[in-house]
N, C-alpha and C positions, 0 to 999 in steps of 0.2 A: 503493501499499499502505500502512496506517493501523498503528503501532503503538505499545505506550508504553514509554519511553525512561524512563531517569535519569543526566542529561544532565549533567553538571558544569558549572557557572556559570549551569546555567540552571534555572528551574521544570521540575523530573518533568511526564509528561505524556505523553498522544497527539500522535505528532507524524504527518505527512502526508511521503510520502517515496518522491519520482521515482527511484530508481536505487535498491535495496534491493538490495544484497551479502553477502548473509550465507554463511558457511559454503562460502565456494569460495577455491579455488588455485590457485595457476600462470594469472593472468587476465591478459589486458595489454586496457585501452579504450585505442585512439588515434580521437582525434574527428577526425583531420585537422584541427584549426582550426574546428570549426565554434562557432556560438556556443546555448548553451541556454539563454534567457529563460524567467526564475523567475516566474509571479506566485501574489500572494498568501502564505500564510503555505507555507512548505513548505522538506522539505528536501532538498538533490540528491542525493547519495550519504554511504548510511549504510554503512558499511564496519565489518563484524562477524565477527567469530570470521574473520577469513580469514590468507591463508599469501601471499607472491608476491605480489602485488596492483602489478599498476604501472598509474594514469591518468595519459592526456597528450593536448599539445597539441588541449585545449578550452576556452573563455572561458564563464562562467557572472555573468550580469547578471540583477541582480535588480529589474524593471520597478518593481514598489509595495512599501515599504515602511511601518514606523512611526515614522520617521524621516524628518529630511530642510531642506532650507539656503535663507535664502530673504536675497538682496541688499538690501538698506539704499537706496531710490533716491531718497528725500526724508525731508529732517527738519525741521520748523517750532518752532524753539526756545517762541516767542510762544504758538504754538495748543499743544505737548507733547506733539505725535504726529510721528510717522514713516510713513513707505510701504513697503510690501517686493514685490519679487518672484520667487515660487519656480517653480520647475519644473512644468507643466501634469501630468503623471501622479504629483507625490506627492498627487495626493485629497486637498486641504489645503482646508477650508470651511468657513463660517461656521456656528455652531447655535447659537442662544438669545441672542445676542450673543458666544458667546466661538470659540475657533478650536478647530477638530475636524476628524477624517481617519474616512472610512466604509470600516469593518471588519464583513464579513459583515450588511449592511443596516442598519447601527446606527451611532451617530453615536460616537464615541472622543471624549474628552475629550482638549487637546492640551497639552503645557507647555515652557514655552521655558527649553531647558537651559541656555543662553548667549549670549557670541559669538565671530565671529573676525573678526581685525583682522589685515590682509594689513599687513607689512611691505615692505620695502624694495626687500630682495635675493628677492621672490617667498615665502618662508615667511612663516608665522601663526602669532600666538599667540592661547590662549585665556582669557577669563573668564567667571567665570561668572555668570549673570543677575543682578541684582538686585530683575528685574520678579516679581513675586511673583502670583495669580491674585486675588491681591485690590487690587494695584497697575495693573492694567488695567480704563481705566475701561470705554472699547467697542472694538469692531473692527467693521469695516466692508468687504464684502469691495466690489471696483471691479471692471478690466477681469476677464479669467477668468486665475487664479493671481497675480494679485496684490490686496493689502490695505492700509486704513489702519486704525490704531493708535489710541489715545490711550493715555497713562498719566498716572501722577501723579509729581510733583514734577521732578528731578533726572535721569531715569532714560533719557535720548534718548541713541543712540546716535548714530554715524559716520557720515554718509553712503559707502558703498562697504562698511561692516561685515555681514555675512554672522549673520542671526541664528540660531541651531540650534533644531528643536523634534524635539519624541518625544513617540511616545503615554502617554497617564499613565492606563493601563488596567490593575491585576492582572489581565481578564481576558485579556492576551496575552502574559501569562507560561509559559504554557507552550506554548503555540505556535511563538515566536521560537523559530528554530534557526541552526546555524551554516553552512556551505557543505559539509561536509565534518565528519561523526562519523565517527572510529575506536574503535573499543571492544575489546580482546581479540586484536589481530591483530598479524599479526607478518612484517616484512618487504614494508610498504607503500611503496612509490615514486609522488613527485606531480610528473609534470616540465613544464614551461611551461604554466600554465598560470593565466588571469586573472580577476577578482576581483571585480566591483563593488561597490558600495552592497548590500550586505549588511546585512540587518536586527539580526543577533546575531555572534557571533562568526563567522572564515573557519574555521579551522580548530580542532576540540578533540578531542582521543588522549588515550581511555585506558588506562591499564593493557595496553601498548600497545611495540613495542619496533620494532629496525632499522628507523627510519621516516627515508624521506630525500623533502625538498624541495628539489626545483633547479627556477631557475627558476622561481619562484611571481610572482605579479605581482598585490599586492592595491596598486590607485591611485585615487583618485578618478575618477567617472561623467565622461568630457569628453566627451560626449554635448551633456552638459547642464549644463557648465559648475562642478560641484561642488568646493568642497576639501579635503573627506572622503569618506575610502572606507570607515568603518567608524565606531560609535558606542562600542564598547567593544574591547575587544583586536581584536589581530590573531586570532596562532596562538597556544593557546596545551596545551601538554603535561601530562596531572596523571596522577600513580599511574604513569607510563611505565617502562621499565630498558632494557637491553643500551644501547644507543647509537638517535643522533638526528644528523641530520647537513641542514643546512640550507645552500645554498650559492649562487649568481648572482639570488639573488633582491631584489624592489625592494617596497618597504611606504611607503605614504605616506598623508596626511589620516587618519593613527589616534588616538581619541582618549584610547583607554587604553594598552597595552602592546603593541608590535609582535607581540614573540615573549618567552614565558614559559613556564617547564618551572619545574613544581615537586610538591608532591607532598598526598596527604591527612593531613593532621592530625587524631587524635583526642583525646577528652577522657575523664579517667576521672571515671564518675559515682559509680558502688559500688565497693569492692574486696570480691567477694563470699567470697575465700574467700581465702588466705597465696598462690595461684600463677592463680587466674582473678578476670577484672576485668571489669565491665560498663561499655562507653565507649559515647559516641555523638562524630559528627560536630561541630569546632570552630563549619562556615562553615554555615550550612542549605542552601547551595547546591549542598553534598557530600551531601546523605539521597541515602540510597540505594545509592550507588556504592563498589565496588569495593576497599576497605581491603588486604587482605593474602590472600594465601593460607598454608596447610596448611607453613609449614619455614618460613616467612620469617622474616628477624631483624628485632625491634621494640627500638629507639630510648624507651626511658622517660628522660625532660627536664626536671622540676624548674623555670617559669618565673621564680619566685619570686625564685633565688639560678642562676640563669641556669646550669645543673652538670648532668650526667650522674646520673642515679639508679641505671640498668643499662640492660642488653641482655640478651633474652629472645628464646625461640624458639619459636613459634606450633607448640601440635600439635594444638588443636580449632578453630572455629569454630561457632558458633552464629548465627542471625538471625532476632529477631524482630519486628523492623521496618522501615522505612529509615532509622530514628532512630535505633538502639539495637543493640547486639551484645554477645554478649559473648565473652569469650578465656580458653583455655587455654592455657596458658606451659609450656613445661621442666622450671623449677625453680618454687620462691619466690621471695616478692619480696622487698628489705629495706624495709623499715618508714616509706625516704623514698617508696615509690610510695603517693602514697593520692589518693582523693578532688582533681582538680583539675588533676593531671599529666597530663605532653603525650604522646603516643605519634608517635612518626615510624617508617613501614617502608623500612631500609636498606635492604634489598635489593632494592630497587625507586628506585637511585638511579644514572639513565641519563645516559653521557657524550655531552658536546653539543657538538659542532663546528659554528661557523658564521664562515664562508668566502668574500670576496665578492659580501657582501651590498649595498643600498642603504639606507639608512633615513632618513626626510628626510620634515617637518614631523609628529614625532611628538610627539602633545601628553600624553602620561606617561613612563611607562620607553621608549627605545628595545630593550632587552634585559633582561630579569627572568630569569634565574637560581637557584632554589632547587634543587643538585643536590649531593651530593656527591660522583659521578662526574667523571670527567675533563675539563676544560672547556677546548675553543681555542677563543678569537677571534681572526680574521685575517685583516685583508686590509677589511675592513667601512671604510665612507665611513657615521659617525651620529649625526643631528642632532637633536633632543627637547626635552622644554621640561622633563623634569624632569631622573633620572636616565639617562645614553646608557645606561649599562651599571650596574643594579644586583643584588649579587649576595651573600648572606645572607641569614642568615632576617630577620622582621620580628616579634618576638614582640608585639608592642606591637600590631598591627593584625592580620597573615597567619598569628599564630600556627604560622611553617613555623621551628622550628627544627635546623635543618640547617647540616652545618658541612662547608665547603670545603675540597677535597682535590686539590692539582694545576691551578694554574690559570694557563695563560698567556693574556695579553692583548697580541699583537706585528701593530705596523703597521697599524695602525690609523687613522681621522683622524676627529674629535673636535669637531662644531659645536654650538653651543649653537642650542633654535629660538625663547625665546622669553629675556629679559631678569629672568623673576620675582622679586619681593624678597627670595623667601628662597635661601641658599646652598646650592641642591641641589649636593653634588658631579661632575662629571661622569663619576668611577666612584665609586660607594658600594661595600665591604666590608662587609656588616652582623656581627652585627645589632645593630639597630633598636632600642636599650632603653632605657624611661621611666627606672630609676631602673640607676645604676653598681651590678656586684652587689659583695659585699665581698670575696668570693673573688679567686683570678689565673689563673682557666679559661682555655684561649686554644683560642676554636672552629675557627679557622681556620689552616691551614696548605703553606707553599711554594705561592706567590701570586706571578708573574713578569710586569709589565708593561711593554713592551718597545719601543723606535720605535716609538713612537706619536706622533699629531700633532694638540696639541691648538689650536685656535681659540677660545681665552678669555676671559670676560668680564665679567674682576674676579672671578670664584669662581673654588671650591679645585674641582680639576682629578683630588682624590683625598683621599677619606675613610675609614680602616679605620679599622676594632676587633673588639680580640681577636684580634691575627694571629699566625701568629709564621713566621718566614722568606717574608719580606715583600721585593724585588727591583725596583726604581725605576730601570731602566738606558734609558739614551740616547735620553729623547723629549723634541721640542722644541713649546715652548710661544710662541704668539703672544697675543697683547693689546692689543686696540685703544689707539689715540691714545684714545677719544673714553671708553674705560673705564676707571677708577680702579681700581687693585688694593688694597683697601680689606681685603680676606680675605687669610684661607691660604692659601697656593699649594698644601700637602699639608698633610691633618691626622688626625692618628697618635693613637688612643687604647688604654692599657692592648694594647701588641704588642711585638714581641722579634725580635728576631735583622731587623733590619733593615736594607735597602743600598742608597740614595739616591745612586749613579752615573752620572756624565756627561752630566746633564741641562741643558740649553737657553732659558731663559727670554730671550726676546727681548721686549725693555722697555726704556725708560728709567729706571723704576722699580725697585728692585729687589724681590724676593716673597722670601716670609717662612714657615716654616712652622711648626704649633703641635703642639708634642708634649708628652703626656702619660704617664706612665709607659709608658716605651721606653724599653729595655733593651737592650744590645750594637746600639747603632746606627752604621753605621757610615756619613761622609757625605764626600764628595770628588769633584774634576774638573768641581761644579758650576759653569754661567754662568749671573748672575742673579739665582742662589737665596742669599740671605743661612743661613749654616750657624746650625742651634738652639744 
């Protein structure tokens, strides 16, 4: 079946669907361990306007994709060339002296994304490639799946590194799909499912509620020796509501964020009347996606001051096209609501529970949660290259003005995936703002970080901004002897009612705190941490 889909995070377009589940209710699909092998551009499962759906005990493996890896087998510094060995199923070849893949009988160019560098403990760090198309002098095929690449200057990799490549063609954007797409559904349970080498995201759930993922395995394809399982984000929930539960899952080798929960954000293009505005999605990847329904409560936020303008209820919606809508509200706006003001739907802020999951070799964020619903992150093992847990809005890049309320991060184990140059805290509580606002608005409240174990590498374990009611209690931090603690263990900015109690920092060197504009700070019974 083919259907035109507006798919958040990807280009809208006509998708080929293997299993179209549309308007189903009380349905169970049990694969009994079957493996579904997907060839070409395919959306395996489209779950649209469904209720009480259970899909379990299946494996999905994508044979061909738009990205792949190649292991560096030889490096010749004198000749400025290296050789790579790729998987034969990737259909990588040479066309007009450049790497390409064949899709639909057409050769599409390939871009070198970067390098995966294996570590001593089995984890990998990622480095973006400095080899542009102009930097490659020549590419020649060797035996099938092996290539000789000559480059300019000192851009040579090391033997054993993994070259990561992807198709550099806009023609494929409207065809790349996740393994599962959930849209407008309620009560979906996916259990005991394995997904390997997805061309896009693994799961995209939009405007859905009461979604449960249990024993979902997103792992590199061990059959062909890959290190990555997906080149984008893993599981992404957009504009969902009610409750999201993710338990006993394994995520490994994900280039983006393993788990992401966020909402759509609109920007006012035109203030039509005192209670009517014309709006457009901030991100073009959100064009055509449903932002709200009549009766939803919308929050208006002034990003220049990082302050709340007002809250209003939607009474009417008029869709003009995928890029532009007009909204009517129940009351007139204050003067602070003007062109450029952001809209966030606070009626679609799901409760999120992540329990007993394992995240390893995640290049982006392990867990990225932008929701005002209650958050519980408990008993997980997380190893990522950026933030292990990223909470709150990011005005500067993601345009998600979110206010946290009731967050519990308990009994987790945090590790580093790489030792990047930036001081990315293991736990980040946003918003990440380019300029500190003049007012003293506190965005987030009631955050508890308790009983966790941090294996740190000289970086901060926590950075919190604009938070009221922050408790950091009975956590243990190990710092390897090879890593000097040159950064502050905990960074707090514009926070109040903060308790740092009973934590242990197990290293000869004493750790310190960085405190800016913090009031009502309670600090006692902490081992190895210098009082502020």
